[in-house]
C-alpha positions in Angstrom: -28.4 2.0 -14.2 -27.0 0.4 -17.2 -25.0 -2.7 -17.5 -21.7 -3.1 -19.5 -20.8 0.2 -21.7 -19.4 -0.5 -24.9 -15.8 -0.3 -24.3 -13.7 2.3 -25.5 -11.3 1.0 -27.9 -7.7 2.1 -29.0 -6.2 5.3 -28.5 -9.6 6.5 -26.3 -9.0 3.0 -24.0 -5.6 4.7 -23.1 -6.4 7.9 -22.4 -8.9 6.8 -20.3 -6.0 5.1 -18.3 -3.6 8.3 -18.4 -6.9 10.0 -16.6 -7.2 7.2 -14.2 -3.6 7.1 -13.4 -3.8 10.8 -12.0 -6.1 9.9 -8.7 -3.8 6.8 -8.8 -0.8 8.9 -8.3 -2.6 11.2 -6.1 -3.4 8.1 -3.6 0.0 6.4 -3.7 1.1 10.1 -2.8 -0.6 11.0 0.3 0.4 7.7 1.9 3.9 9.2 2.2 3.6 12.8 1.5 3.5 13.7 5.4 7.0 11.6 6.2 8.9 15.0 5.5 6.0 17.6 6.0 5.0 16.3 9.7 8.0 18.4 11.5 6.3 21.5 10.1 3.2 20.8 10.9 4.1 20.1 14.6 5.8 23.3 14.6 2.8 25.1 13.0 -0.2 23.0 15.2 1.6 21.9 18.0 0.0 18.5 18.3 0.5 15.8 21.1 2.5 12.7 20.6 -0.7 10.7 20.5 -2.3 13.5 18.0 0.8 13.4 15.7 0.6 9.3 15.3 -3.1 9.8 14.0 -2.2 12.9 12.0 0.2 10.2 10.0 -2.2 6.9 10.3 -5.8 8.3 10.6 -5.6 8.1 6.2 -4.2 4.6 6.1 -6.7 3.3 8.5 -9.9 4.6 7.4 -8.5 3.8 3.6 -8.1 0.3 4.3 -11.6 -0.1 6.1 -13.8 1.3 3.6 -12.3 -0.5 0.5 -14.9 -3.4 0.7 -18.0 -1.1 1.6 -16.8 1.2 -1.3 -15.8 -1.2 -3.9 -19.3 -3.1 -3.5 -21.0 0.4 -3.8 -19.4 1.3 -6.6 -21.1 -2.5 -8.1 -24.4 -0.7 -7.3 -24.2 3.0 -8.1 -21.6 2.9 -11.1 -17.7 3.0 -10.9 -17.6 5.9 -12.8 -20.5 8.0 -10.9 -18.4 6.9 -7.6 -15.0 7.9 -9.0 -16.3 11.2 -9.9 -17.9 11.9 -6.5 -14.9 10.7 -4.5 -12.5 13.0 -6.9 -14.6 15.9 -5.8 -14.7 14.6 -1.9 -10.8 14.3 -1.8 -10.4 17.5 -3.3 -12.5 19.2 -1.3 -10.9 17.4 2.1 -7.9 18.2 1.2 -8.5 21.8 1.1 -9.5 21.6 4.4 -6.9 19.7 5.4 -4.0 22.1 3.8 -5.8 25.2 6.1 -6.7 23.1 9.0 -6.1 25.5 11.8 -5.9 23.1 14.8 -4.5 19.1 15.0 -8.1 18.0 15.6 -9.1 19.4 12.6 -6.5 18.0 10.5 -6.9 14.4 11.9 -10.2 14.6 10.9 -9.5 16.2 7.5 -7.0 13.0 7.1 -9.7 10.5 7.9 -12.2 12.2 5.6 -9.5 11.6 3.1 -9.0 7.9 3.6 -12.9 7.4 3.1 -12.8 9.4 0.1 -9.5 7.2 -1.0 -11.3 4.3 -0.4 -13.9 5.2 -3.0 -10.8 5.9 -5.7 -8.9 2.9 -5.4 -11.4 0.0 -6.5 -12.8 2.5 -9.1 -10.3 2.7 -11.2 -9.1 -0.9 -10.9 -12.5 -2.1 -11.7 -12.9 0.9 -14.5 -9.8 -0.7 -16.3 -11.5 -3.9 -16.1 -14.1 -2.7 -18.3 -11.9 -0.5 -20.7 -9.8 -3.3 -21.4 -11.9 -6.3 -22.4 -8.7 -7.8 -24.0 -6.6 -9.9 -21.2 -3.3 -8.7 -22.5 -4.5 -5.1 -22.6 -6.1 -5.4 -19.1 -3.0 -7.0 -17.9 -0.7 -4.2 -19.3 -3.1 -1.3 -18.2 -3.1 -3.0 -14.3 0.6 -3.2 -14.7 0.8 0.6 -15.2 -1.9 1.5 -12.4 0.4 -0.9 -10.0 3.4 0.9 -11.3 1.9 4.5 -10.9 0.7 3.9 -7.2 4.2 3.1 -6.3 5.5 5.8 -8.1 3.1 8.0 -6.0 4.3 6.8 -2.7 7.9 6.8 -3.8 7.5 10.6 -5.0 6.0 11.8 -1.8 8.4 12.5 0.7 10.3 14.0 -2.3 7.1 15.9 -3.2 6.4 16.8 0.8 9.6 18.2 1.0 9.8 20.6 -1.7 6.7 22.0 -1.3 7.1 22.7 2.3 10.2 24.0 1.5 9.0 26.9 -0.9 5.4 27.0 0.0 4.0 25.9 3.8 2.8 22.4 4.8 -0.9 22.9 3.6 0.8 22.8 -0.2 1.4 19.2 0.0 -2.6 18.8 0.4 -3.6 21.2 -2.7 -1.8 19.3 -5.3 -5.3 17.0 -5.2 -7.1 20.0 -6.3 -5.5 20.6 -9.9 -5.7 16.4 -10.5 -9.5 16.4 -9.1 -10.3 19.3 -11.9 -8.7 17.1 -14.6 -10.7 14.1 -13.5 -14.4 15.8 -13.3 -13.7 17.6 -16.5 -12.5 14.5 -18.4 -14.3 11.7 -17.2 -17.8 11.8 -18.5 -15.7 11.8 -22.1 -12.9 9.2 -21.5 -14.1 7.3 -19.0 -17.2 4.2 -19.2 -20.1 4.0 -17.2 -20.9 0.2 -15.4 -23.2 -0.8 -12.9 -24.4 -4.4 -11.7 -28.0 -4.0 -12.8 -28.9 -7.3 -10.9 -27.0 -6.0 -7.6 -29.6 -5.7 -4.7 -29.6 -3.5 -1.6 -26.5 -2.3 -0.2 -26.6 -4.5 3.3 -25.9 -1.6 6.1 -25.5 -4.5 9.0 -22.6 -6.2 6.3 -20.6 -2.7 6.1 -20.8 -2.5 9.6 -19.4 -5.9 10.3 -17.0 -5.3 7.8 -15.6 -2.1 9.5 -15.5 -4.0 12.7 -13.6 -6.7 11.2 -10.8 -4.7 9.6 -10.5 -1.3 11.1 -9.4 -3.4 15.1 -6.7 -5.4 13.0 -5.3 -2.4 11.2 -5.5 -0.7 14.3 -3.6 -3.2 16.2 -0.9 -3.4 13.8 -0.2 0.1 13.5 -0.4 0.1 17.8 2.3 -2.8 17.5 4.4 -1.3 15.4 4.7 2.0 17.5 4.4 0.4 21.0 4.5 -3.3 20.6 1.9 -6.1 21.0 0.1 -5.6 24.5 -3.5 -6.5 26.2 -5.3 -3.7 23.9 -3.5 -4.9 20.5 -4.4 -8.4 21.6 -8.3 -7.4 22.2 -8.5 -5.4 19.1 -7.3 -8.6 16.9 -9.6 -10.9 19.1 -12.7 -8.3 18.1 -11.8 -8.1 14.5 -11.5 -11.8 14.2 -15.0 -12.5 16.0 -16.3 -9.8 13.5 -14.6 -11.5 10.5 -16.0 -14.9 11.6 -19.7 -12.8 12.0 -19.3 -11.3 8.5 -18.2 -14.2 6.7 -20.9 -16.5 7.9 -23.4 -13.4 6.8 -22.2 -13.3 3.6 -22.4 -16.9 2.2 -26.3 -16.5 3.5 -27.3 -13.2 1.6 -28.7 -13.4 -1.2 -27.0 -9.9 -2.3 -23.7 -10.1 -0.1 -21.3 -7.0 0.5 -18.3 -9.6 -0.5 -18.9 -12.5 -2.4 -17.2 -15.3 -0.3 -17.9 -17.8 -3.5 -15.0 -16.0 -5.0 -12.6 -17.9 -2.6 -13.5 -20.7 -4.2 -11.5 -20.3 -7.3 -7.9 -21.5 -6.5 -6.3 -18.5 -8.6 -7.9 -16.0 -6.4 -7.4 -16.9 -3.6 -3.5 -17.7 -4.1 -2.7 -14.5 -6.0 -4.3 -12.5 -3.0 -1.9 -14.9 -0.5 1.1 -14.1 -2.6 0.3 -10.2 -2.7 -0.4 -10.4 1.0 3.2 -11.9 1.7 4.8 -9.6 -1.2 3.2 -6.6 0.3 4.6 -7.6 4.0 8.0 -8.0 2.4 8.1 -4.7 0.5 6.5 -2.6 3.2 8.9 -3.6 5.9 11.8 -3.4 3.5 10.9 0.2 2.5 10.4 1.3 5.8 13.7 0.1 7.0 15.7 1.2 3.8 14.6 4.5 4.1 15.6 4.8 7.9 18.8 3.2 7.0 19.6 5.7 4.1 18.7 8.6 6.5 20.0 7.6 10.1 22.8 5.4 9.6 24.0 7.1 6.5 23.3 10.0 7.2 21.7 11.3 3.8 18.9 14.4 3.2 15.6 13.4 2.6 16.1 14.7 -0.8 19.4 13.0 -1.4 17.6 9.8 0.0 14.9 9.8 -2.2 17.2 9.6 -5.6 18.6 6.7 -4.2 15.1 5.5 -4.2 14.8 6.3 -8.1 16.3 3.3 -9.4 14.2 1.0 -7.3 11.1 3.0 -8.8 12.2 2.1 -12.5 12.9 -1.8 -11.8 9.3 -2.0 -10.6 8.2 0.2 -13.4 9.9 -2.2 -16.0 8.7 -5.3 -14.0 5.1 -3.9 -13.8 5.0 -3.1 -17.7 7.3 -6.1 -18.6 5.2 -8.8 -16.7 2.4 -8.3 -18.4 4.2 -8.8 -21.9 6.0 -11.9 -20.7 2.8 -13.3 -19.5 1.5 -13.5 -23.0 4.3 -16.5 -23.4 4.9 -18.0 -20.1 1.9 -18.5 -17.7 2.0 -15.6 -15.2 2.4 -18.1 -12.3 6.0 -18.9 -13.7 6.8 -15.2 -14.2 5.5 -14.1 -10.8 7.2 -17.1 -9.0 10.6 -16.6 -11.4 10.7 -12.7 -10.6 9.8 -13.0 -6.8 12.8 -15.5 -6.9 15.1 -12.9 -8.7 13.8 -10.6 -5.8 15.4 -12.8 -3.1 18.6 -11.1 -4.5 17.8 -8.2 -3.0 16.8 -9.6 0.3 20.2 -11.2 0.7 21.9 -7.7 -0.4 20.2 -6.1 2.3 20.9 -9.4 4.6 24.5 -8.6 4.0 24.5 -4.8 4.1 26.9 -2.5 6.8 27.7 0.7 7.1 28.8 3.1 4.3 26.5 0.7 2.0 24.1 3.0 0.2 24.5 1.3 -2.8 24.0 -2.6 -2.3 21.0 -1.0 -0.5 19.3 0.4 -3.1 20.6 -2.1 -5.5 18.9 -4.5 -3.0 15.8 -2.7 -2.6 15.4 -2.4 -6.4 15.4 -6.3 -6.6 12.5 -6.5 -3.9 10.4 -3.6 -6.0 11.3 -5.8 -9.3 9.3 -8.4 -7.6 6.6 -6.6 -6.3 6.1 -5.2 -9.7 5.5 -8.4 -11.1 3.1 -9.6 -8.5 1.0 -6.4 -8.3 0.7 -6.0 -12.1 -0.2 -10.1 -12.7 -1.6 -10.8 -9.4 -4.2 -8.2 -9.3 -4.8 -8.7 -12.6 -5.5 -12.4 -11.6 -7.9 -11.5 -8.8 -10.0 -8.6 -10.8 -9.7 -11.2 -13.7 -11.2 -14.3 -11.5 -14.5 -12.4 -10.6 -17.8 -11.8 -13.0 -17.9 -8.2 -14.1 -20.8 -7.6 -11.8 -18.2 -8.4 -9.0 -15.0 -6.6 -10.4 -15.3 -3.7 -8.0 -15.6 -6.1 -5.0 -12.4 -8.0 -5.8 -10.7 -4.8 -6.6 -11.5 -3.8 -3.3 -10.5 -6.9 -1.3 -7.3 -6.6 -3.9 -6.3 -3.3 -2.4 -7.4 -4.5 1.1 -4.9 -7.3 1.3 -2.2 -5.1 -0.3 -2.8 -2.2 2.5 -2.7 -4.8 5.2 0.2 -6.4 4.0 2.2 -3.1 3.9 0.8 -2.3 7.5 1.8 -5.9 8.7 5.2 -5.9 6.9 6.2 -2.2 8.5 4.7 -3.5 12.0 6.6 -7.3 12.0 10.1 -5.9 10.5 10.0 -2.9 11.9 9.5 -4.2 15.7 12.0 -6.9 14.6 14.3 -4.4 13.9 13.8 -2.7 17.0 13.9 -5.7 19.1 17.5 -6.5 17.4 18.6 -3.1 17.8 18.1 -3.2 21.4 19.8 -6.5 22.4 22.7 -5.2 20.1 23.4 -1.9 22.1 25.8 -1.6 25.2 24.3 1.0 27.1 27.4 3.0 28.8 26.6 3.4 32.7 27.3 7.0 33.0 24.6 8.1 30.3 21.7 9.5 32.7 18.1 7.9 32.3 17.0 10.1 30.0 20.0 9.6 27.7 19.9 5.7 28.5 16.2 5.7 27.3 16.3 7.8 24.2 19.5 5.7 23.0 17.5 2.7 23.5 13.7 3.7 22.3 15.5 4.1 18.3 18.2 5.3 16.1 16.1 8.4 15.2 16.0 8.9 19.0 19.4 8.4 19.1 20.7 10.9 16.5 18.5 13.4 18.4 20.9 13.3 21.0 24.2 12.8 19.2 25.8 15.5 21.2 25.3 14.3 24.2 26.4 10.7 23.5 29.8 9.2 24.5 32.5 9.4 21.1 31.6 5.7 19.4 28.0 5.3 20.7 26.4 6.4 17.9 28.5 4.2 15.2 27.3 1.5 17.6 23.8 2.2 17.7 24.0 2.4 13.8 25.5 -0.9 13.6 22.7 -2.3 15.8 20.0 -1.0 13.5 21.8 -2.1 10.4 22.1 -5.8 11.7 18.5 -5.5 12.9 17.6 -4.6 9.1 20.2 -7.6 8.3 17.9 -10.1 10.3 14.5 -8.7 9.5 15.6 -8.8 5.4 16.3 -12.8 6.1 12.7 -13.5 7.6 11.3 -11.4 4.6 13.3 -13.4 2.7 11.9 -16.5 3.8 8.7 -15.6 3.5 9.5 -14.3 -0.1 10.5 -17.9 -1.0 7.6 -19.7 0.2 5.3 -17.1 -1.6 7.7 -17.9 -4.8 7.2 -22.0 -4.4 3.3 -21.3 -4.2 3.0 -19.3 -7.3 5.0 -22.0 -9.0 3.0 -24.7 -7.7 -0.4 -23.3 -7.3 -0.6 -20.6 -10.3 0.6 -22.7 -12.9 -2.1 -23.6 -14.4 -3.8 -20.1 -15.0 -3.3 -19.7 -18.9 -1.1 -17.2 -20.6 -2.5 -14.0 -21.1 -4.9 -13.6 -24.3 -5.3 -17.8 -24.1 -8.1 -17.7 -21.8 -10.1 -15.8 -19.3 -8.6 -16.0 -15.6 -11.4 -18.4 -14.7 -8.9 -20.4 -12.4 -9.7 -23.6 -10.6 -12.5 -24.0 -8.0 -10.9 -25.6 -4.7 
C-alpha cells in the first residue's frame, strides 16, 4: 500500500469534496430520519417499547463504538478503500432495513448501519486532510464537511416525513442507494488513496477494549436519558471507565497502537477536543428541547417545525464557511471563543422564552448553531491538523467519537434536567385517575396524548412547566459554553492563523 498520493488541486479537489459531502449528508440524515418515520414503523411491525428504543438508538450506539477502530483501520488498509467498502455496505444494509419484515431484523439492520457508518465518518474527514494540503483550503473544506453533516441532521425529520407520507417508511432508508452508486462510480476518479506505510497490524485486544470502554458509557447515557440514572447505568459507566483505563495503558505500551495517546500531549489537540465535547453537549441538548418546544408546546406540525429550523441551519452554514476565512486573519482560538461568546445570546433567549415564542426560540437556536458551526469547522481542523499524516484517520475518528458522545450527553443531561423541572412545576389535579396522573407527570408528550381527558387549563400548565425546564436547562448549558469560551481564548490563543503554519500546537 502506498503512502500519501499526490494531492489533487483546484477543481478536482473540490469535486472530490462535493462527492464526500454526499455520504456525510447521509450520515447526518440517518441520525434523525426516524423521528417522524417511527410511528409508521410501529404501526407496521408492532415493536415493543424496548424494541422501539433500540430501533432509534442502535445506529448511534454502534456508530460511536466503532469510530476509533474504523479510523485506525483506514490508516492501515487505505482510507478510500475503507470508504468504498463502507458505502457499499451502508447501501446494502439500507435495503435490508427498508424491507425488514420484523422489528428484530430492523434493529439488526440499524446496528449494522452504525458499523458501516463508522467507516464513513473518519474516512471522509481524513481524506479531506489528504486532498487539501494547504491549511486554508483544508479548514474551508472541513467547514463544508461539518455544515453538510449538520444539514443532514436538520433535514432528517423533514425528509422522513415527506417520504413516509408519499411512499412508505422503508423509503427513508433507500435514500442511501443512489448516493452509494455515485460514490462508488466516481470515488476512484476524484478521491486519492492513502494508507500509512509504517502501520503495523491491527491489535484485536485493543479493538475489544475500545468497544468495552465506549459502548457501556454510550449505553448508560442513553439509558439515563430514557429512564434516569440507576444501578445498571452506574455499573455500565464503571465498566467503561475501567476498560478505558486498561485501553489507555495498553496503547501507551504498544509499538503500533490503535489510538496514539501521545496526541493528547499536544495542548491544541486536547483543548480542541474538550471544546468540541462541551459545544456538542450544549447543541445536542438545545436541539432536542427546541424541537420538542416547537411541536409539543406550540403545537406545530413536523413540517412547520422543520421550517423554523431553517434559519438556524443557515446560521451554522455561515459560521462553518466563514470561520475558516476569519481564521486567516485572526487566530482560530479567538474566532472560536468569539463565536461561542456570541452564541451565549442564543442561550439567553432560550432561557427567557415563554409560550408563543417561536421566533425568539428559533432565533436563540440560530445563535447556538452559529457557535457550533465555528467550533465544528476550526476545532475539527485543529484536531486533524495536529496529527501526523499517518494518524489523521485516528485523530478524525476521535473527533467524531467526542462529538457523538457530546450529543448523547447533551440529550441525556439537559433532557433529564428539563424533565425534573417539568415534574417539580406540575400540580396534579386530585380528580385524575392513576394512569392519567402518570401520563401527565411522565412527559409533555404523554400529557398531550391524553389532552381530551385533562381538566381545562392543565395542559397549558404542563406546557408552561416544560418551558420552565427549557429555561433552566439553557442557563446550565450557557454556563458550560461560557467556560468553553474562556478555554478557547486562553488555551488556544497560540494556535497560528490558517496558512501561517501547521497546527503543531504545544506539548503539555
